[in-house]
C-alpha positions in Angstrom: 73.4 54.5 145.7 70.9 55.0 148.6 73.2 54.6 151.6 70.3 53.7 153.9 69.5 50.7 151.7 73.1 49.3 151.4 73.5 45.5 151.7 75.9 44.1 154.3 78.3 43.2 151.5 78.3 46.8 150.1 78.9 48.2 153.6 81.9 45.8 154.1 83.3 46.8 150.7 83.1 50.5 151.7 84.8 49.8 155.0 87.5 47.8 153.2 88.7 50.9 151.4 89.5 52.6 154.8 90.3 49.8 157.2 92.6 46.8 156.5 91.5 43.4 157.7 89.1 43.0 160.7 86.5 41.2 158.6 84.6 39.8 161.6 84.1 43.2 163.1 83.1 44.7 159.7 80.6 41.9 159.1 79.1 42.3 162.6 78.7 46.1 162.0 77.2 45.6 158.5 74.6 43.1 159.7 73.7 45.3 162.6 73.1 48.3 160.2 71.2 46.2 157.7 68.9 44.9 160.5 68.0 48.4 161.4 66.8 48.9 157.8 65.0 45.6 157.9 63.3 46.5 161.1 61.9 49.7 159.7 60.2 47.7 157.0 58.1 45.8 159.6 54.7 46.9 160.9 54.8 49.2 164.0 53.9 46.5 166.5 56.6 44.2 165.5 59.1 47.0 165.2 58.8 47.7 168.9 59.7 44.0 169.6 62.9 44.0 167.5 65.7 45.5 169.5 69.3 46.2 168.3 71.9 43.6 168.8 74.6 45.6 170.6 78.2 44.8 169.8 81.3 44.4 172.0 84.6 44.9 170.2 87.7 43.5 171.9 91.1 44.5 170.6 94.2 46.5 171.3 94.4 50.3 170.6 94.9 51.3 167.0 93.5 48.2 165.3 90.5 50.0 163.9 87.7 49.7 166.4 86.7 53.4 166.5 87.4 53.9 162.8 85.0 51.1 161.8 82.2 52.7 163.8 83.0 56.2 162.7 83.2 55.4 159.0 79.9 53.4 159.0 78.0 56.2 160.8 79.4 58.8 158.3 78.4 56.5 155.4 74.8 56.0 156.6 74.3 59.7 157.8 73.4 58.4 161.2 73.4 60.4 164.5 76.7 59.2 166.0 78.8 60.0 169.0 81.9 58.5 170.5 82.2 58.6 174.3 84.7 57.1 176.8 83.4 55.0 179.6 86.2 56.1 181.8 85.0 59.8 181.7 81.7 58.9 183.5 81.1 58.6 187.2 78.4 56.9 189.3 75.5 59.2 190.3 76.5 60.9 193.5 80.1 61.3 192.5 81.6 64.5 190.9 81.7 64.2 187.1 79.5 63.4 184.1 76.5 61.2 184.6 75.9 58.4 182.1 72.6 60.0 180.8 74.6 62.8 179.3 75.7 60.5 176.5 72.0 60.4 175.3 71.8 64.2 175.5 75.0 64.4 173.4 73.4 62.1 170.9 70.3 64.2 170.6 72.5 67.3 170.0 74.5 65.4 167.3 71.2 64.4 165.7 70.0 68.0 165.8 73.2 69.3 164.1 72.8 66.5 161.4 69.2 67.4 160.7 69.8 71.1 160.8 72.7 70.9 158.3 70.5 68.8 155.9 67.7 71.3 156.1 70.1 74.2 155.7 71.4 72.7 152.5 67.8 72.2 151.2 66.7 75.7 152.2 69.9 77.5 151.1 68.2 79.5 148.4 65.5 80.7 150.7 68.1 81.6 153.4 70.2 83.6 150.9 67.0 85.4 149.7 66.1 86.4 153.3 69.6 87.8 153.8 69.8 89.7 150.6 66.3 91.1 151.1 67.1 92.4 154.6 70.3 94.1 153.4 68.5 95.6 150.4 65.8 97.1 152.7 68.6 98.9 154.7 70.0 100.4 151.5 66.6 101.1 149.9 64.0 101.6 152.7 60.4 100.6 151.7 58.0 103.3 150.3 55.0 104.4 152.3 51.7 102.9 151.2 50.3 106.3 150.1 52.6 106.6 147.0 51.3 106.0 143.5 51.4 102.7 141.6 53.9 104.2 139.2 56.3 105.0 142.0 55.8 101.5 143.5 56.7 100.0 140.1 59.9 102.1 139.9 60.8 101.2 143.4 60.3 97.5 142.7 62.6 97.7 139.7 65.3 99.5 141.7 64.9 97.1 144.6 65.5 94.1 142.3 68.6 95.7 140.8 69.9 96.4 144.2 69.3 92.8 145.3 71.2 91.5 142.2 74.2 93.7 143.0 74.2 92.5 146.6 74.0 88.9 145.4 76.9 89.1 142.9 79.2 90.7 145.5 79.8 94.0 143.7 78.7 95.9 146.8 80.5 93.7 149.4 82.8 96.5 150.5 80.1 99.0 151.3 79.4 99.7 155.0 75.9 99.6 156.4 74.3 99.7 159.9 72.1 96.7 160.3 70.0 95.1 163.1 71.2 91.7 164.2 69.1 89.4 166.4 70.8 88.7 169.7 70.7 85.4 171.5 70.8 85.9 175.2 71.6 82.3 176.3 73.4 79.6 174.5 72.2 76.8 176.7 74.5 74.0 177.6 72.9 70.7 176.6 73.9 69.1 179.9 72.6 71.9 182.0 69.8 70.9 184.4 66.4 71.1 182.8 64.9 73.3 185.4 67.6 76.0 184.8 67.0 75.7 181.0 63.2 76.3 181.5 63.8 79.3 183.7 66.1 80.8 181.0 63.6 80.2 178.3 60.9 81.8 180.4 63.1 84.9 180.8 63.6 85.1 177.0 59.8 85.0 176.4 59.2 88.1 178.5 61.9 90.2 176.9 60.7 92.8 174.4 61.5 92.3 170.8 63.5 95.5 170.8 65.8 94.0 173.4 66.5 91.0 171.3 68.2 93.0 168.5 71.2 95.3 168.3 72.5 97.6 165.5 76.0 97.2 164.3 78.0 98.8 161.5 79.7 96.4 159.1 80.4 95.7 155.5 77.8 94.0 153.4 80.1 91.0 153.1 80.2 90.8 156.9 76.5 91.3 157.2 75.8 88.3 154.9 77.7 86.1 157.3 76.3 87.7 160.5 72.7 87.2 159.3 73.1 83.4 158.5 71.8 82.2 161.9 68.9 84.7 161.9 67.9 83.7 158.4 68.1 80.0 159.3 65.9 80.6 162.4 63.4 82.5 160.3 63.2 80.0 157.4 63.6 76.7 159.2 60.8 75.4 161.5 62.8 74.7 164.7 60.0 72.6 166.3 60.0 70.3 163.2 63.8 70.1 163.4 63.6 69.1 167.1 61.0 66.4 166.4 63.0 65.0 163.5 66.2 65.0 165.5 64.6 63.2 168.4 63.0 60.7 166.0 66.3 60.0 164.2 68.3 59.7 167.5 65.7 57.2 168.8 65.4 55.1 165.6 68.9 55.2 164.1 71.2 56.7 166.7 74.6 55.0 167.4 76.7 55.4 170.5 80.2 54.1 170.5 81.4 53.5 174.1 85.2 53.3 174.1 87.4 52.1 177.0 84.5 50.0 178.4 87.3 47.8 179.9 88.3 50.7 182.2 85.0 50.3 184.2 85.3 46.5 184.4 86.1 45.3 187.9 88.9 42.8 187.8 89.3 40.3 190.7 93.0 41.1 190.5 92.5 44.7 191.7 91.4 43.5 195.1 90.9 46.3 197.7 92.4 48.9 195.4 89.5 49.0 192.9 87.6 52.2 192.3 84.2 51.9 194.1 82.5 53.9 191.3 83.4 51.5 188.5 80.6 49.1 189.2 78.3 52.0 189.8 79.0 53.3 186.3 78.1 49.9 184.9 74.8 49.9 186.8 74.0 53.4 185.7 74.8 52.4 182.1 72.5 49.3 182.3 69.1 50.9 182.1 70.3 53.2 179.3 71.4 50.2 177.2 68.4 48.1 178.2 65.9 50.8 177.2 64.6 53.7 179.2 63.4 57.3 178.8 65.9 60.1 179.2 64.8 63.8 179.4 66.8 66.2 177.2 66.6 69.9 176.5 64.6 69.0 173.3 62.2 66.5 174.8 62.2 63.0 176.2 63.9 60.2 174.2 63.5 56.4 174.4 66.8 54.5 174.3 65.3 51.1 173.4 66.4 51.2 169.7 69.7 53.1 170.0 72.6 50.9 168.8 75.4 50.6 171.3 78.9 49.6 170.3 81.3 49.1 173.2 85.0 48.6 172.7 88.0 47.9 174.9 91.5 46.4 174.9 90.8 44.2 178.1 94.5 43.9 178.9 94.0 44.1 182.6 90.5 42.7 182.8 88.2 40.4 180.8 84.7 40.9 179.3 83.5 38.6 182.0 84.6 41.1 184.6 81.7 43.3 183.5 78.5 42.8 185.6 76.4 39.9 184.1 73.4 42.1 183.3 75.5 44.4 181.2 77.3 41.6 179.5 73.9 40.3 178.4 73.1 43.5 176.7 76.1 43.1 174.3 75.2 39.7 172.7 77.5 40.1 169.7 81.2 39.9 170.5 84.0 40.3 168.0 87.8 40.1 168.6 90.0 42.3 166.4 93.4 41.1 165.3 96.6 42.8 166.1 98.3 44.4 163.1 101.2 42.5 161.6 103.9 43.9 159.2 101.9 43.1 156.1 98.8 44.9 157.5 100.9 47.9 158.3 102.1 48.0 154.7 98.6 47.7 153.4 97.4 50.6 155.6 100.1 52.8 154.0 99.4 51.8 150.4 95.8 50.5 150.0 93.6 52.8 152.1 91.8 55.9 150.8 93.3 59.0 152.3 96.2 57.0 153.7 98.7 58.8 155.9 101.2 58.8 152.9 98.7 60.6 150.7 98.0 63.1 153.5 101.7 64.0 153.9 102.1 64.2 150.1 99.1 66.6 149.9 100.4 68.7 152.9 103.9 69.2 151.4 102.4 69.8 147.9 101.0 73.0 149.3 104.6 74.2 149.7 105.4 73.0 146.1 107.3 69.9 147.3 106.7 66.7 145.3 107.1 64.0 148.0 107.9 60.5 146.5 107.9 57.3 148.6 109.9 54.5 147.0 108.4 51.0 147.4 111.2 49.7 149.6 110.8 52.7 151.9 107.2 51.9 152.5 108.0 48.3 153.3 110.7 49.4 155.7 108.4 51.9 157.4 105.9 49.1 157.9 108.6 46.7 159.2 110.1 49.2 161.7 106.6 50.4 162.9 105.7 46.8 163.6 109.0 46.3 165.4 108.4 49.4 167.5 105.0 48.0 168.5 106.7 44.7 169.4 109.4 46.2 171.6 107.3 48.9 173.3 103.6 49.3 173.8 101.5 48.1 170.9 99.5 51.1 169.7 98.6 49.5 166.3 98.3 51.7 163.3 98.9 54.9 165.3 102.6 53.9 165.4 102.8 54.7 161.7 102.0 58.4 162.6 105.0 58.6 165.0 107.5 56.8 162.7 106.5 58.8 159.5 106.6 62.0 161.4 110.1 61.2 162.6 111.2 60.4 159.0 109.6 63.6 157.5 110.6 66.0 160.3 113.5 67.6 158.4 111.8 67.9 155.1 108.7 69.4 156.8 111.0 71.9 158.5 113.0 72.8 155.3 110.1 72.6 152.8 110.8 76.0 151.5 114.3 74.9 150.3 112.7 72.2 148.1 110.0 74.2 146.4 109.2 72.9 142.9 111.5 70.0 143.5 111.1 66.2 144.0 112.1 64.7 147.3 112.5 61.0 147.5 112.0 58.9 150.7 114.3 56.0 150.3 114.8 52.8 152.4 118.2 54.1 153.4 116.7 57.4 154.7 114.0 55.5 156.7 116.7 53.3 158.3 118.9 56.3 159.2 116.0 58.0 161.0 114.5 55.0 162.7 116.8 51.9 163.0 119.0 53.1 165.9 116.1 54.6 167.7 114.0 51.4 167.6 116.9 49.2 168.7 117.3 51.4 171.8 114.1 50.2 173.5 114.2 52.8 176.3 114.6 55.7 173.9 111.9 54.3 171.5 109.5 54.1 174.4 109.8 57.9 175.0 110.3 59.1 171.4 108.1 56.7 169.4 
């Protein structure tokens, strides 16, 4: 299946295998993604007019807001980053500026594109590495030798390359030249400093950009990976492709948007920079040009998904201009006991399967009885009711508590079955959950 061409129904079906319930949020995400595909089918003039319909998700922690966005970005191979609104400060305050999220998106897009091209060019990259190592072991002949000698050399060289490739020479030590990178620029470093550093690199002699090091052939294969990638891949094309993808299909998930909302209840104690962060965020979401290390990027067609619990504030506490940039709003449901049970039993890579796989590495066959799973769901739900509601994350704390002893003594149960029963779950959790003060600190 071409993931980029998935219908909304197919996207929701995929999300159903990882996230229980929350159908409204899934549908909103699926439609937003499909509209991106539809937009790219239009002529260029009309494409510019069609802007993404940004989404505001409202729901408690642990109900699946981040997971929905993360899963769909992974499915569609989209440039995706998750940021927290509370980490940003208004321009003029110490901290990260809002524009840095766009620079982070471009970097994520570059890594995505680079990985794709590396996979496509893997044969060429390996050929470069093997060829360089072979030339160390068997230096090239001078041009003045006879054709017969050249033919013999070519045969010996190919044999050498085959031995390097099959790993039979991995333990042999060689001295090999490795290219040295002088600066690993921070993506968020001011552009004028980056330009100065790049100018310095250009005036350095080639000899200064390499250093010789003794290592095994196996180590050399690894050490030459970056050099080979730089030699084979056209970095300018990669940058252009990364910028294009970030512009046309980038997704930014802004979590904790409620933390920068200014509630009337806060009165004079409110943080003066909160509204400033919103106003700095507004031009980014509306559409502007942000300069990055790899070139300028327009934010007009980036999809923004904001999320927040809004316990102490309301979506209407956001400034009106910013509210208007998130026209699609979906409220996510709190997780009940049945949803907790379904999360344990019906999701791919559920936490139960994860723990079974982890203990299987120690030779322990972990078996959960049906009643134990229902009891885990019930007690996790009760813990959420009696203390803070942290949604599905509560399952991690309760299961960890139940499995603590078996995880510690796993070596005593090697090649044995270990059953998790309803009685065991109750022994580990019941008294703890009943004591609200204790549960608040331990669970």
